[in-house]
ZAPAGU-273992 format. One record per residue (C-alpha): residue in one letter; x negated, y negated, z. Coordinates in steps of 0.05 Angstrom, whole numbers, plus 5000, padded with zeros to 4 digits. Layout:
BEGIN
aXYZ
...
//
This chain:
BEGIN
m340665560892
r343165360823
k350665170822
k355465170765
t358764540748
t365964640775
r372564280795
s374164230865
i381564380866
p384964290934
g390764790947
t389265230883
i386665910882
l379466010854
t377366670835
l370467030827
i370067690795
l364968220777
v361168050711
l365367450685
p364966740718
i372266490729
t373865780738
g380165450774
c386765770759
p392065310728
a397565060776
v404065470769
t409464970754
p416565010724
d412864850656
n407565330669
p410465940703
a406966520732
p406067070679
l412767520680
t412368140716
v415668790731
s414969420776
i418570080796
f416570610844
c418171310842
p418771800899
s411472180910
a414472820929
d417173350883
q424573370869
t429573940851
t433273970785
g439973720787
q438173200839
s439672500820
i434571940836
t435771210827
i430170770808
t430470020819
a426469470780
t423768850812
t421368260769
n418467610788
r424267210751
t432167260766
s433367140692
a429267660662
t432968260630
t430868980642
s431369630598
f429070330616
d426070890572
t425671610598
v420972200574
g423272860598
d429473300597
v434272850638
t440872500636
t440871790656
s445771220673
n443970490683
e447169890715
d443069190718
n436169320742
t437270070767
l436770750732
t439871400755
v435871970731
t437972720732
a433373280716
q436573890677
s429574290680
a423274300713
g417773890692
d415273130696
v419972550675
t416271890661
i420671270671
t418370640631
v421469970646
t420869360600
a422568610627
r424068120577
q425067350580
g424466950512
d418167130482
e415167520547
s415368230559
a412568640615
t412269370633
d411469860684
s412270590692
c412271150735
t412871910738
i417772410778
t416273180784
y422273660788
r421974380806
d427474920794
n431975020855
d428875700867
q422275450874
p419675170940
v418974410944
p411774240978
l412773891041
a411473161035
i411172541084
d411171801079
i408971281130
a410770521147
c406470091187
p407169281192
v404368871137
g399668351154
i396568171222
t398568401290
t396068051349
i394068431413
d399968191449
e404368491404
t406769211393
a407169521326
q412469981307
i411070541258
s415771041223
a415371621180
s419772051138
t419572741105
n423173071043
d425573631096
p429273431153
v427474041190
a419873891193
i416573631255
i413372981257
t407272771301
f402872181301
e395872021318
s391171411320
t383571251312
d384270751370
g389170371415
e395070601457
l399571051418
n406571211440
d410171811398
n417671701410
q419072431383
d424172141335
a419772021272
t417871401299
a411471091344
s409070511374
l402070241379
t398769681421
s391269491425
a387169111480
q381968941426
p382168641355
a380669181305
p383469541249
i386670161274
t389270761225
v395271141246
t396471861215
a402972171215
t403272931203
a409573361185
t409374111196
l414174611174
d412675391180
d405875491144
q406274811108
s403574141132
a403073421099
t399672801127
a400372041109
s396171491139
c396670731146
t392670151179
i394669651228
n390069021238
f389768781302
e387368051314
l386467571375
p392567061377
t390266441332
n389465971397
t384666461427
r381266731366
e373966641365
p370866451296
v366066971260
p358966641269
a355366471209
s350166911181
s342966851213
v339267031145
v339666701074
r339667201019
p343267340956
p349967760957
f348768520953
a350668830885
s355069480886
s352870130864
c356970050803
a353169330786
q346769680795
s348870280753
v346870770814
v353871060798
n356271060724
c362770690739
t368070760680
t373970430664
s377770840714
f373970570777
p377269960815
v374369250806
a374268800876
i376268100858
i375467590912
e379866950916
i380866410964
a387366020976
p385465401008
d390765011051
q392364261034
t387063991078
q380864431046
t377364410979
v374065000949
t368665000894
e365665580863
t358365730860
d353566260830
e354266680890
g361266530916
f364665900941
i363665230984
l369565121029
e369864401057
g374864311113
s377163671150
s378763961221
n371763731250
s372864311299
g366364721277
a370565261246
e375665391186
t381365881173
v379666211106
n385466531065
l381467061031
v386067420970
g384168140945
a391368310917
n389068170846
s383668690844
r384269180791
f386669900799
g382670240747
n385370600691
t391071110708
a390270990784
t397070820817
e394470680892
l389070140917
f386070070982
h382469481010
n377269391064
w374768741081
s367268701117
v362068171134
d354568111149
a352068751116
t344568891121
d344069531081
d340369351015
n339170090998
p343170180928
c344570910949
s348270741010
l350269941020
a353770051086
p358669491090
g356969141158
i362468951203
e369669141177
f375068621203
a381268781160
a384569291112
d390068911079
a389268641004
n389967941035
v387667661100
s386167001139
v379666951179
l376766371220
l369466241196
a364965821235
t360765281199
g355165571157
t354566131103
h358266841111
y356967451066
i363967701057
r365068401020
l371768650993
t371069460979
v376669760941
r378370480930
n383770810884
d386371480885
l382571800828
v377172300853
s370672160822
a367172740779
e361772690728
e361971920726
a358971940797
s353372380786
g348371860806
l341271710780
p335772140803
a333271640855
c339071750895
g340272520883
v347572690871
v353272210897
p357872620934
e364672750903
d369772220932
f375371730916
k372671170862
s370670550896
d367069920882
f366169300921
r364668540911
e360468110958
v360767350958
a357166770997
i362266351031
e359465671056
v363965331107
r363164611113
d367464271170
a368263521145
p369763021199
a377262931213
n380862391171
n375962511120
e371161991149
n363461991131
p359262221188
t354561741218
p347661801190
q342662061241
//
């Protein structure tokens, strides 16, 4: 396997994305800060005219200044990093925030849909699950809320032991490590709405068994987008896999993925996988992540993901020494239409949300403790 000439950079995230080879990222220091970012969030449920909504802008620099612009029939007032919006008539209101510091600027926008008071507002529900890893000896707490306090909220899960507390909250336990999806349903008269989230249950760190290395050697599988089985436009998401090594590890980029060298001499290394920098796709507002390992399906019309082990953007996984084929599948909230017509060899691709994946080979090398050289055999 031909390898690129790269630098080994302990403690720095290395990136591999579809199409373009990426080298080590520069370190973030006071003289080289992370790029300025800003974000705002609008309520997903429709609002009624005359109702005031407060929007808060969040930046990654406390010294940055923010300003707001709106498009729509609204009155506004703002203070510090917040904007209060009151719609005078039905329709969409688009809010744009701009953060500035020196010569740098960043923007974000969102949209609120307003309806007249005499128009019924569709029932909507939001759900909140724990972020990150929940171990099997812990109880996960889930909550839900709706835009109508009279609506009845119920919960169900794909696995585990779920306890519906009958007060818009629930708790979930699992005896086995697995990603478990919890769905909250709100009902009111003839209306219903659902929302889902995924909780990743894992073994406690001190009892977690490492994922064994692959028993076969192969190139990483290319996605349907990469193989042009699906005509993936710029509105499709792009999966980006990064590794954030700890201070005892060194990561080197290769043509097919990464080599991670540790120093614990335990036969395994905890690999910090980062997918949070994956691209949403043009006009998409949500991105969902799914990590899997050891796929065997090389049919370009199906490409089954293999063993799924996490649904967070970032995840830490214990990998045994050897080579592992790790895949990150990303899906956004846009529905495929004519782009997903597929090639004749696959027939018509079913209409679904737009998705793509990136698969890399990660070779884990567990060096002897204290960086000593192994004794030649």
